[in-house]
C-alpha positions, -999 to +999 in steps of 0.1 A: -325-094+714-295-091+691-279-123+680-242-117+685-215-129+661-239-132+631-220-102+617-191-126+610-211-143+583-220-110+566-185-098+567-170-131+554-195-131+525-187-095+516-149-100+517-152-130+494-171-110+469-148-081+470-117-103+467-133-120+436-141-087+419-109-069+428-084-098+424-102-124+404-070-143+394-061-149+430-096-155+444-113-172+414-141-187+436-149-156+456-183-155+439-195-180+466-198-150+489-232-143+474-243-178+484-234-171+520-258-141+519-284-163+502-282-190+528-281-166+558-310-146+544-332-177+540-324-186+576-332-152+590-364-146+571-379-180+579-368-178+616-383-143+619-416-156+604-416-185+629-409-162+659-436-138+648-462-166+645-451-180+679-456-146+696-487-133+678-504-163+662-502-147+628-478-133+602-481-096+592-471-099+555-476-061+549-452-053+577-426-077+564-428-062+529-425-027+543-394-036+564-378-053+533-387-023+511-371+003+535-340-019+538-335-028+501-347+001+480-330+033+494-294+020+490-302+006+456-316+039+443-288+058+459-262+035+442-278+042+408-279+080+414-243+081+426-229+058+400-243+074+368-224+107+370-191+088+372-199+073+338-189+107+324-153+096+331-154+067+306-164+060+270-200+060+259-200+022+256-205+020+293-239+037+292-253+019+261-289+009+271-282+020+306-318+028+311-327-008+306-301-019+331-314+006+357-350-004+351-341-041+355-322-033+387-350-012+402-376-038+390-356-066+406-354-086+374-317-081+365-312-119+365-338-123+338-325-093+319-290-108+318-303-142+306-324-127+279-296-105+266-271-133+267-251-118+295-220-136+308-210-129+344-173-132+338-168-124+301-182-090+291-164-067+267-182-038+283-193-048+318-229-040+327-226-016+356-256-031+375-251-068+366-244-075+403-280-067+412-289-102+397-284-115+433-308-088+447-333-098+421-333-135+432-335-124+468-366-103+463-382-130+441-375-154+470-391-130+495-422-127+474-426-164+468-417-176+503-434-148+521-467-155+504-463-192+509-455-189+546-484-164+551-508-188+533-497-217+556-500-195+587-536-188+579-544-225+579-526-233+612-531-224+648-501-242+664-465-232+660-453-268+658-475-277+629-464-246+610-427-253+618-433-289+606-449-278+573-420-254+567-395-281+575-410-304+548-415-276+522-380-261+526-364-296+524-383-305+492-378-271+476-340-271+483-338-306+469-357-297+437-340-264+430-305-278+437-313-308+414-322-283+387-288-267+389-270-301+391-288-315+361-288-283+340-250-280+344-246-310+320-266-293+292-255-257+291-227-241+271-229-208+291-230-214+329-242-179+335-277-190+324-280-213+354-260-189+377-285-161+371-316-183+371-340-181+401-350-217+396-315-231+398-298-207+422-324-202+448-316-234+467-293-217+493-323-197+506-343-229+511-313-246+528-312-216+552-350-219+557-346-256+565-320-248+592-344-221+606-370-248+613-345-270+631-327-243+651-349-212+653-338-176+662-354-162+693-377-192+697-352-220+697-361-256+693-354-286+716-331-299+689-310-267+691-309-268+729-297-304+730-271-296+703-260-265+722-255-284+755-236-312+737-211-292+718-181-281+738-161-249+733-133-268+715-158-285+692-174-252+683-140-238+675-132-268+653-165-266+635-160-229+628-124-234+616-135-262+594-163-242+578-140-212+573-114-234+557-139-248+533-150-213+523-114-202+519-105-231+497-136-227+476-128-189+473-093-197+462-098-225+438-134-227+426-138-218+389-169-201+376-167-219+343-160-254+357-189-278+361-176-287+396-188-254+409-224-262+399-224-298+409-208-293+443-192-259+448-223-238+456-237-266+478-205-269+498-205-231+504-241-232+516-235-261+539-204-244+554-226-213+560-251-234+578-224-246+601-213-211+608-249-200+615-253-227+642-219-220+657-225-182+659-260-188+674-245-210+701-217-185+708-243-158+711-260-177+739-227-184+757-215-148+754-220-128+786-245-099+785-218-073+789-197-086+761-205-074+725-192-079+691-162-057+682-177-024+669-158-026+636-174-060+630-209-047+636-202-016+614-190-036+585-219-060+588-244-031+589-231-016+557-222-048+539-253-046+516-245-010+507-208-018+500-219-046+477-242-023+458-217+005+453-184-013+447-191-030+414-201-001+392-175+022+408-147-003+404-156-010+367-155+027+360-123+035+380-103+006+366-108+021+331-090+053+340-064+042+366-042+012+377-061-017+394-047-011+429-056+025+429-090+017+415-095-008+444-085+017+470-107+045+457-136+021+452-133+008+487-131+042+502-161+056+483-182+025+489-176+027+526-186+063+527-217+060+505-229+028+522-224+044+557-244+075+546-272+052+533-274+030+564-269+056+591-285+087+576-307+081+546-325+050+556-335+061+591-345+095+577-368+079+551-383+055+577-390+083+601-365+072+627-334+087+642-300+088+625-273+071+646-236+065+641-217+045+667-247+049+691-247+087+688-279+103+677-275+128+648-301+155+642-303+157+604-333+182+605-310+212+598-296+194+568-329+183+554-329+208+526-293+199+517-302+162+515-333+169+494-314+192+471-285+168+467-308+139+458-327+162+434-294+171+416-282+135+414-316+125+401-316+151+374-281+142+363-290+105+362-321+111+342-302+132+317-276+105+313-302+078+308-322+100+283-292+108+262-275+074+264-269+059+230-288+029+219-256+014+205-220+021+214-191+028+192-182-009+191-216-020+180-218+008+153-184-001+140-195-038+138-226-029+118-204-008+093-180-037+090-208-061+084-222-040+056-187-037+040-182-074+043-215-082+027-208-058-002-174-073-009-184-109-006-206-108-037-177-097-059-153-122-042-177-151-047-179-143-084-141-141-087-135-174-069-161-192-089-142-184-121-108-193-108-090-224-121-084-254-100-050-266-088-040-295-109-032-322-083-061-320-059-087-301-080-087-273-054-099-237-060-071-212-056-077-184-031-080-175+005-110-181+029-109-162+062-133-173+089-131-150+119-148-133+148-155-097+158-118-088+157-115-101+122-147-082+113-132-050+127-104-054+102-124-067+073-120-035+052-082-035+056-081-073+049-099-069+016-076-040+006-045-061+014-060-094+000-085-086-027-089-123-036-098-133+000-133-143+010-139-129+045-166-144+066-165-128+101-191-125+128-192-113+164-189-138+192-180-166+168-160-194+184-139-224+172-168-248+173-188-226+150-159-220+127-155-258+124-192-261+113-186-234+086-155-253+074-175-285+072-201-267+051-175-254+027-160-289+023-194-304+017-202-277-009-168-278-026-163-241-019-132-243+003-102-224-011-066-235-009-056-212+020-079-215+050-075-188+077-092-193+111-093-164+136-119-172+164-098-180+194-106-149+214-142-161+222-140-184+252-144-221+245-130-246+270-126-276+247-103-256+224-079-285+220-106-308+209-120-282+184-085-274+170-078-311+166-111-315+148-102-286+125-069-302+116-084-336+111-113-325+088-091-303+066-088-322+033-056-330+015-041-302-006-049-273+017-029-249+038-042-240+073-034-206+088-043-200+125-046-164+137-034-165+173-059-148+197-050-118+218-068-109+250-051-081+269-071-089+300-057-124+304-035-115+333-067-109+354-082-143+345-078-174+366-082-195+334-068-174+304-083-195+277-072-172+248-036-175+260-039-213+263-055-215+228-025-197+214-001-220+232-018-250+217-018-234+182+020-230+186+023-267+193+002-276+163+023-254+140+054-273+151+037-307+147+022-301+112+041-285+084+009-274+065-001-252+095+012-216+096+006-191+124-005-155+118+007-144+152-017-116+160-009-121+197+027-110+192+018-082+169-006-069+195+020-070+222+045-051+200+020-023+193+006-011+227-007+022+212-035+004+193-051-006+227-054+028+243-090+034+252-101-001+240-114-031+258-080-048+252-096-073+228-108-051+200-081-027+189-086+010+187-102+034+211-105+060+184-106+062+146-068+063+142-063+034+165-089+013+146-072+021+113-037+012+125-049-019+143-069-031+113-039-025+090-016-045+114-041-073+116-044-075+078-006-074+074-002-102+099-025-124+079-008-114+046+026-123+060+014-157+071-001-165+037+032-156+020+050-179+045+025-207+038+032-205+001+067-217+008+055-247+028+038-280+018+001-285+017-017-312+038-007-346+022 
């Protein structure tokens, strides 16, 4: 028996995810689409277990594992094989450590891999092509844990009501514990991706779905469900469905990945709305006449939704590097539909020993067996070659290592020079320039020391304003701060940037100049919350408020020189050697010009 209208839930979840990935600024909360899948999956798996026990008196765990394997693994492998050749279109940075990403995806541990490597779901200079398989990892981990637990309980029970009751209590307790872990953890993390990726904190939608399965059922429905179905009128069902859909739409439009509300209430609300949709669709299925079916296009999209999810992310991230966003969206959508359809209707039935069918028509693929095998062999060979020859570090990482070595070599001489410099008479301050920056500053460190030989450059990748403040505090405590303090760390996301900038201004002692390098993030137009842009806006306000603050407006320089961003990630200038040299020179000149301006202005007094 097919439950009609469940396809709506799968399609809604898929559309939310696609909208979030393709048009993040407009659909900043579309990531909740994954939680729809989580909740629905928890419901289906548990309901199927209950139905199986009710009909046979046992649960065949091996059969369950085999069914899940045939459904999950073929599209995943195919998505890896198809995606990797497309990486030849983009720079090598996209395949750095690609073998580890592939191994994590195929081993269903991408969520742990991203946590251990410090991955951030929204902020990646070079997106991991298989980061989206974090959700698949949590799903498989749930299947293993819950499948073994349900099987163990089924071995100890003989009556369906007792098993259902035990699962009711377990799913209620586990959903409460796991949601509480997300709720509490959200107050103590600086990077929300750690709790977003975590199995412990993000598995609660599965258990909420499992909880509903014990109350409602699937084929073997409960008395509670039957009473509820009889009580709810057609208009009430429509109202419930509209309300749940409206909640999901509002969450998809306004939820923010980096806002604590998402973790305290957002994910919970999306799962609860999904539970309502499940109940409504289940009742609608019972009330739909036997001769009436779902629209074929709805069933089609639901069938291939998993495959589209797998294919779209890596393809989109590759295509948007080489073409405008809208064209990348269209090409990604078309290819994802084609590959996902081929996987669901041809590859998966072939591997399972069944018949390939499209729109109810049986397709004999025996004559094409050699072509299929040969095609898969070619894709596999190409993928293995790309993985084997993928660099361990990309151009960006190598350049950072070179810049670090250059910075370390020059700091020794700069420190000796500064130690011998005389003090300014009024405040007993060491003359000189101290530059505290991030990876952008590090990229330009050689040009900075050439333009400003007296400057002490301290730059490090991923450094933010809060860390810069700690370094300044140490300089103040040690008496090593020089007269001109230059800070360039605004490009690394920190949401309390106003507080940290105010702290910087407040802790700067009298007699010093403060120079702020305005951050530039060329991707800001795609962000719902462009923090780098907001940081610059606040720095402009500070410069107008305090006469001892000068701006080195790198943001404006970056906008005026679009050629230095060709082939780059739009944060670190230079896609080639010439671009890096020109960008570094411009960066150094921007700082030098600001220092000259600061010399004409008063110090902090």
